[in-house]
C-alpha positions in Angstrom: -21.0 0.9 25.5 -17.4 2.1 25.4 -15.7 0.9 22.3 -12.2 -0.5 22.6 -10.9 0.8 19.2 -7.3 0.0 20.1 -8.1 -3.7 19.8 -10.9 -3.5 17.2 -10.3 -5.7 14.2 -12.6 -6.8 11.4 -13.1 -10.0 13.2 -14.0 -8.5 16.5 -16.2 -5.8 15.0 -18.0 -8.4 13.0 -18.7 -10.4 16.1 -20.0 -7.3 18.0 -22.2 -6.3 15.0 -23.6 -9.7 14.5 -24.5 -10.2 18.1 -26.1 -6.8 18.2 -23.8 -5.6 21.0 -23.1 -2.5 18.8 -24.8 -1.0 15.8 -23.0 0.1 12.6 -24.0 3.7 13.5 -22.5 3.5 17.0 -19.3 2.0 15.6 -19.0 4.7 12.9 -19.7 7.4 15.4 -16.9 6.1 17.7 -14.4 6.3 14.8 -15.6 9.7 13.7 -15.1 11.0 17.2 -11.6 9.5 17.3 -10.8 11.1 14.0 -12.0 14.5 15.2 -9.7 14.2 18.2 -6.5 12.8 16.6 -6.5 13.8 12.9 -5.7 17.5 13.4 -2.3 16.3 14.7 -1.7 13.3 12.4 -3.2 14.6 9.1 -4.0 11.0 8.1 -7.4 12.0 6.6 -7.8 14.7 3.9 -11.5 14.5 4.3 -14.1 12.7 6.5 -17.2 12.0 4.4 -20.4 13.8 5.4 -22.5 10.7 4.7 -20.8 8.3 7.1 -23.9 8.0 9.3 -26.1 7.4 6.3 -23.8 4.7 5.1 -23.8 3.1 8.6 -27.6 3.3 8.8 -27.8 1.4 5.5 -25.5 -1.2 6.9 -27.7 -1.5 10.0 -30.7 -2.0 7.7 -28.9 -4.9 6.0 -28.0 -6.4 9.3 -31.6 -6.1 10.5 -32.8 -7.9 7.4 -30.4 -10.8 8.0 -28.0 -9.8 5.2 -24.5 -10.2 6.6 -21.3 -10.0 4.7 -17.7 -10.0 6.0 -17.5 -6.2 5.8 -21.1 -5.1 6.5 -20.9 -2.1 8.8 -17.1 -2.2 9.0 -15.6 1.3 8.9 -12.6 1.6 6.6 -10.5 4.4 5.1 -9.8 4.9 1.4 -6.6 6.2 -0.2 -7.1 9.5 -2.1 -6.4 8.0 -5.5 -9.2 5.4 -5.5 -12.5 6.7 -7.0 -15.8 6.9 -5.1 -18.6 8.3 -7.2 -19.5 11.9 -6.2 -16.5 12.2 -3.8 -13.4 14.2 -4.3 -10.3 12.1 -5.3 -7.4 14.5 -5.6 -4.4 12.1 -5.4 -3.1 14.6 -2.9 -2.4 17.0 -5.7 -3.4 20.6 -6.5 -3.9 19.4 -10.1 -7.1 17.5 -8.9 -7.9 19.4 -5.7 -11.6 19.8 -6.7 -12.1 16.7 -8.9 -15.1 14.6 -8.0 -15.3 11.1 -9.3 -18.0 10.3 -11.8 -18.0 6.5 -11.1 -16.9 4.0 -8.5 -13.7 2.0 -8.7 -14.4 -1.7 -8.9 -13.0 -2.3 -5.4 -15.4 0.4 -4.1 -18.4 -1.2 -5.9 -17.6 -4.5 -4.3 -17.3 -3.1 -0.9 -20.5 -1.1 -1.3 -22.3 -4.3 -2.1 -21.0 -5.8 1.2 -22.2 -2.8 3.1 -18.8 -1.4 4.2 -18.7 2.1 5.7 -16.3 4.5 4.0 -15.0 7.0 6.7 -13.0 9.2 4.3 -10.1 9.7 2.0 -6.6 9.4 3.4 -3.4 11.5 2.7 -0.7 10.2 0.3 2.3 11.3 -1.7 1.1 13.2 -4.7 -0.1 10.8 -7.4 1.5 8.0 -5.2 5.0 9.3 -5.9 7.1 9.0 -2.8 8.0 6.9 0.2 7.1 9.2 3.2 3.8 11.1 2.5 5.8 14.3 2.6 5.0 15.0 -1.0 1.3 15.6 -0.5 0.1 19.0 -1.6 -1.9 19.1 1.7 0.9 18.6 4.2 2.7 15.5 5.5 1.1 12.8 7.6 2.8 12.0 10.9 3.6 8.6 12.3 1.3 7.7 15.2 4.1 6.0 17.1 6.4 9.1 16.9 5.0 12.4 15.6 8.5 13.5 14.5 8.7 10.7 12.0 7.1 9.8 8.7 4.5 7.1 8.3 6.0 5.9 5.1 4.4 6.3 1.7 2.8 6.7 -0.6 -0.1 5.1 1.4 1.1 6.8 4.6 -2.3 8.2 5.5 -4.0 4.8 5.1 -1.4 3.1 7.3 -1.5 5.8 9.9 -5.3 5.7 10.0 -5.2 2.0 11.0 -2.3 2.3 13.3 -3.9 5.2 15.2 -7.3 3.5 15.4 -8.9 5.9 13.0 -10.2 3.0 10.9 -10.6 -0.7 11.3 -8.8 -1.3 8.0 -7.9 0.6 4.9 -7.3 0.4 1.1 -4.1 1.7 -0.4 -2.2 1.2 -3.6 1.3 -0.2 -4.1 3.6 0.6 -7.0 7.0 -0.2 -5.5 6.2 -0.8 -1.9 3.6 1.9 -1.1 1.5 -0.4 1.0 4.2 -2.5 2.6 6.7 0.2 3.6 4.1 2.4 5.4 2.7 -0.8 7.0 6.2 -1.5 8.3 6.8 2.0 9.5 3.4 2.2 11.3 3.3 -1.4 12.7 0.4 -2.8 10.7 -0.1 -5.5 8.1 0.0 -4.5 4.4 -0.5 -6.7 1.4 0.6 -6.1 -2.2 -1.5 -8.7 -4.2 -0.4 -10.4 -7.4 -0.6 -7.9 -10.3 -4.2 -8.4 -11.6 -5.6 -10.1 -8.6 -7.4 -6.9 -7.7 -9.0 -4.8 -10.4 -7.3 -1.4 -11.0 -10.4 0.1 -12.6 -11.0 3.4 -10.8 -7.4 3.6 -9.5 -5.6 6.7 -10.7 -2.7 5.3 -12.7 0.9 6.0 -11.8 2.8 3.1 -13.4 0.3 0.7 -14.9 2.4 -2.4 -15.0 3.4 -1.9 -11.4 0.3 -0.5 -9.6 -1.9 -2.7 -7.4 -4.6 -1.9 -4.9 -4.3 -3.8 -1.6 -5.4 -3.8 2.0 -3.9 -2.5 5.3 -5.1 -3.9 8.6 -4.1 -4.8 12.1 -3.8 -8.5 11.5 -3.1 -10.9 8.7 -6.5 -12.4 9.1 -8.1 -9.0 8.6 -6.0 -8.4 5.5 -7.2 -11.7 4.1 -10.8 -10.8 4.7 -10.4 -7.5 2.9 -8.5 -9.1 0.1 -11.1 -11.7 -0.4 -13.8 -9.0 -0.7 -12.0 -7.0 -3.4 -10.2 -9.7 -5.4 -11.3 -11.4 -8.6 -11.6 -10.8 -12.4 -13.2 -7.6 -13.6 -14.5 -7.1 -17.2 -13.5 -3.4 -16.9 -9.8 -4.3 -16.3 -8.3 -6.4 -19.0 -5.2 -7.1 -16.8 -7.3 -8.6 -14.0 -7.2 -12.4 -13.4 -9.5 -15.1 -12.1 -8.6 -16.3 -8.6 -7.2 -19.8 -9.0 -8.0 -22.4 -6.4 -4.8 -22.9 -4.4 -3.3 -26.4 -4.3 -3.3 -28.3 -1.1 -0.2 -27.5 0.9 0.7 -30.5 3.2 4.4 -30.2 3.5 6.7 -28.3 5.7 6.9 -24.6 4.9 10.2 -23.5 3.3 11.3 -19.8 3.5 14.2 -18.6 1.3 16.6 -15.8 2.5 18.7 -14.0 -0.1 21.5 -13.3 2.5 23.9 -11.7 0.0 21.3 -9.0 -0.5 21.2 -8.1 3.2 24.8 -7.2 3.7 25.0 -3.5 2.8 23.0 -0.5 3.9 20.7 -2.2 6.3 20.3 -0.7 9.8 21.8 -2.9 12.6 18.5 -2.9 14.5 16.7 -4.1 11.4 19.2 -6.9 10.9 18.9 -8.0 14.5 15.1 -8.0 14.3 15.3 -9.9 11.1 17.5 -12.6 12.6 15.1 -12.8 15.6 12.2 -13.2 13.2 14.1 -16.1 11.5 14.6 -17.8 14.8 10.9 -17.4 15.7 10.0 -19.0 12.4 12.4 -21.9 12.9 11.0 -22.4 16.4 7.5 -22.8 14.7 8.8 -25.6 12.4 9.6 -23.5 9.2 12.6 -24.5 7.2 14.9 -21.6 6.5 17.0 -22.0 3.3 19.6 -19.6 1.9 18.9 -18.7 -1.7 20.5 -16.7 -4.5 18.7 -14.2 -6.7 21.6 -13.0 -8.9 19.7 -10.1 -10.6 18.0 -8.8 -7.4 20.8 -6.2 -7.0 19.6 -4.5 -10.2 15.9 -4.3 -9.1 16.1 -0.8 -7.7 17.8 0.6 -10.8 15.3 -1.2 -13.1 12.4 0.1 -11.1 13.6 3.7 -11.3 13.8 3.5 -15.1 10.5 1.7 -15.8 8.4 3.5 -13.2 9.1 7.1 -14.3 8.7 6.1 -17.9 5.1 4.9 -17.2 4.6 8.0 -15.0 5.5 10.3 -17.9 3.0 8.5 -20.1 0.1 8.3 -17.6 0.4 11.9 -16.3 0.7 13.5 -19.8 -3.1 13.9 -19.8 -3.0 16.4 -16.9 -2.3 19.5 -18.9 -5.1 21.9 -17.9 -6.8 21.3 -21.3 -7.9 17.7 -21.2 -7.8 17.1 -17.4 -6.9 18.8 -14.2 -6.5 22.4 -13.0 -6.0 25.2 -15.5 -3.7 28.3 -15.3 -4.4 31.1 -17.8 -1.4 32.4 -19.8 -1.0 34.4 -23.1 -0.2 31.3 -25.3 -1.1 27.7 -25.4 2.4 26.6 -24.5 2.6 29.1 -21.6 -0.7 27.8 -20.3 0.5 24.2 -20.5 3.8 25.0 -18.7 2.2 27.2 -16.1 -0.5 24.6 -15.4 1.9 21.7 -14.8 4.2 23.9 -12.8 1.4 24.9 -10.5 -0.4 21.6 -10.5 2.4 19.2 -9.8 4.8 19.1 -6.9 8.6 18.8 -7.1 8.7 15.0 -6.9 6.0 14.5 -9.6 7.8 16.9 -11.9 11.1 15.1 -11.2 9.7 11.7 -12.2 7.9 13.0 -15.2 11.1 14.6 -16.6 13.1 11.5 -15.8 10.6 9.3 -17.5 10.4 11.5 -20.6 14.2 11.4 -20.8 14.5 7.5 -20.7 11.8 7.2 -23.4 13.3 9.8 -25.7 14.9 9.1 -29.0 18.5 7.9 -28.6 17.9 6.8 -25.0 15.0 4.4 -25.2 17.1 1.4 -26.0 19.9 2.3 -23.6 17.7 2.8 -20.6 14.1 1.6 -20.9 14.8 -1.2 -23.3 17.6 -2.6 -21.2 15.5 -2.2 -18.0 12.7 -4.3 -19.5 15.2 -7.0 -20.4 16.6 -7.2 -16.9 13.1 -7.2 -15.5 12.6 -10.5 -17.4 15.8 -11.9 -15.9 14.6 -11.0 -12.5 11.3 -12.9 -13.1 13.3 -15.9 -14.1 15.4 -15.7 -10.9 12.2 -15.8 -8.7 10.6 -18.6 -10.8 13.9 -20.7 -10.5 13.9 -20.3 -6.7 10.3 -21.2 -6.3 10.8 -24.2 -8.5 13.2 -25.6 -5.9 10.4 -26.0 -3.3 10.8 -22.6 -1.6 7.3 -21.4 -0.6 8.1 -17.8 0.3 11.1 -15.4 0.2 11.8 -13.4 3.3 13.5 -10.0 3.7 13.1 -7.0 5.9 10.4 -4.7 4.5 12.6 -1.6 4.8 16.3 -1.2 5.4 15.6 1.3 8.2 12.9 2.2 10.7 10.8 5.2 10.0 13.0 8.3 9.5 12.3 11.8 10.7 10.2 14.3 8.8 12.4 16.2 6.5 15.4 13.9 7.0 15.4 12.7 3.3 13.1 15.1 1.6 16.0 17.0 0.0 17.9 13.8 -1.0 15.8 11.9 -3.6 18.4 9.1 -3.9 18.4 8.4 -0.2 14.6 8.3 -0.3 14.6 5.9 -3.3 16.9 3.5 -1.5 14.2 2.9 1.1 12.4 0.9 -1.6 15.3 -1.6 -2.0 13.4 -4.6 -0.6 10.0 -3.9 -1.9 10.3 -2.9 -5.6 11.1 -6.4 -6.9 7.6 -7.8 -6.1 6.1 -5.2 -8.3 8.6 -5.7 -11.1 7.9 -9.5 -11.2 4.1 -9.2 -10.5 4.2 -11.4 -7.4 2.3 -11.0 -4.1 4.1 -9.8 -1.0 3.0 -8.9 2.6 4.6 -6.9 5.3 4.0 -8.2 8.9 5.0 -6.3 12.1 8.0 -7.9 13.6 9.0 -5.7 16.6 10.4 -2.3 17.4 13.6 -0.3 17.4 14.3 2.4 20.0 14.9 5.8 18.5 15.3 9.0 20.6 13.1 7.6 23.4 10.4 6.3 21.0 9.6 2.7 20.1 9.4 2.7 16.3 7.8 -0.4 14.5 9.7 -2.7 12.2 8.3 -5.2 9.7 9.4 -8.2 7.7 8.3 -9.0 4.1 7.2 -12.4 2.6 7.0 -12.8 -1.1 5.2 -15.7 -2.6 4.8 -17.3 -6.1 2.3 -15.9 -8.6 -1.3 -15.9 -7.3 -0.3 -17.6 -4.0 -1.7 -15.1 -1.5 -2.9 -18.1 0.4 0.8 -18.9 1.3 1.3 -15.4 2.5 -1.8 -15.6 4.8 -0.7 -19.0 6.1 2.9 -18.0 7.0 1.9 -14.5 8.1 -0.5 -15.9 10.7 2.1 -18.5 11.7 4.6 -15.7 12.2 2.2 -13.5 14.2 1.6 -16.4 16.6 5.4 -17.2 16.9 6.2 -13.5 17.4 3.8 -13.2 20.3 5.2 -16.2 22.0 
């Protein structure tokens, strides 16, 4: 049969597989054929695995034996910083270009037990540092909606693989918006879970207090399915948490809008789309309430102190002696310098140097210490708002639609400003989801836009509820 990959979701694929209308091998073959056709142009995948058919055959064996899980036989893509035993995981860096993982990340182990099929590893900004997937050592990924534009980052390859029908769903990682921003740019759904809701064991660390693995998919329902499969406490990750049973929610949903934070630097088309999204939610019976988050304006500055500080610490191990590529030189110091110069790209080196600076003697208290104090104030702001009965906080996901390739690559500050709406959820450890909300016209192309809902700690259930409600309202 001809597979309609453009409308394939986890839910529809599950139905086809369970009815026997299609086998896992047939489904995997269809995606591999699509990847072979489209990936040379998009560069969403760095590698398609050579055992995809074997994985799919194993899934068919499970199905034939009556063993069915939510993701049995479902083809998904994996960001290149999540470890799969025996597979290369390079974090899109020359430093780890030939590194093969010696163990499975916990999320991979959980998906393997369900019989999911891993198609390959997707492109990303090197070590997850960037917002456009232009910082990859293996070339940029292109946005499937307009090949002249970026897909966002750092999970740009994962988002593009779903948007271009090169995977049913994907796993990415989010440190300051790296799932949600590319989800917005590519017109898919992306979830950044509560910090600790999904184990980080087997995720290459960028900034440990901010990093979180999460799903990208075509619908909120699919995102929920994938989240449920990977979430839960893990003895190998001390920061992971048990999933609490969500309380019954039987009142009218209340969405808070920090309007004073939306006044400057936001594209007019994004603002218009945001107001249209609010109107659609109101029409669906959601109460919209203006809120105040007084310290939200400092979130970007706080993030770009804390994040590079943790980057500097986490990437210190990649020196050519303990880990990573090695460049010969006459002395130990010259070897160290030559290795890191050759192994890391410009953005990685920039963040390492910035992080080393803010942690150095004489500057630690002035920068890192102060940033951690403001981070606590920001947490208090969110808790105060949620204590008033607000269920979710709504903002645009990004202040602009996807920008063109090369437009911001020489202006780091302009690139960093693209994270203005997303970094706060990572700083305060809360769950947030980006849902497609429409399109903007740019040079004859329809470029996707997204809105972001942020919920209280461990309340992903609220994100799924309101996300599905918005999807329905937005289609009306």
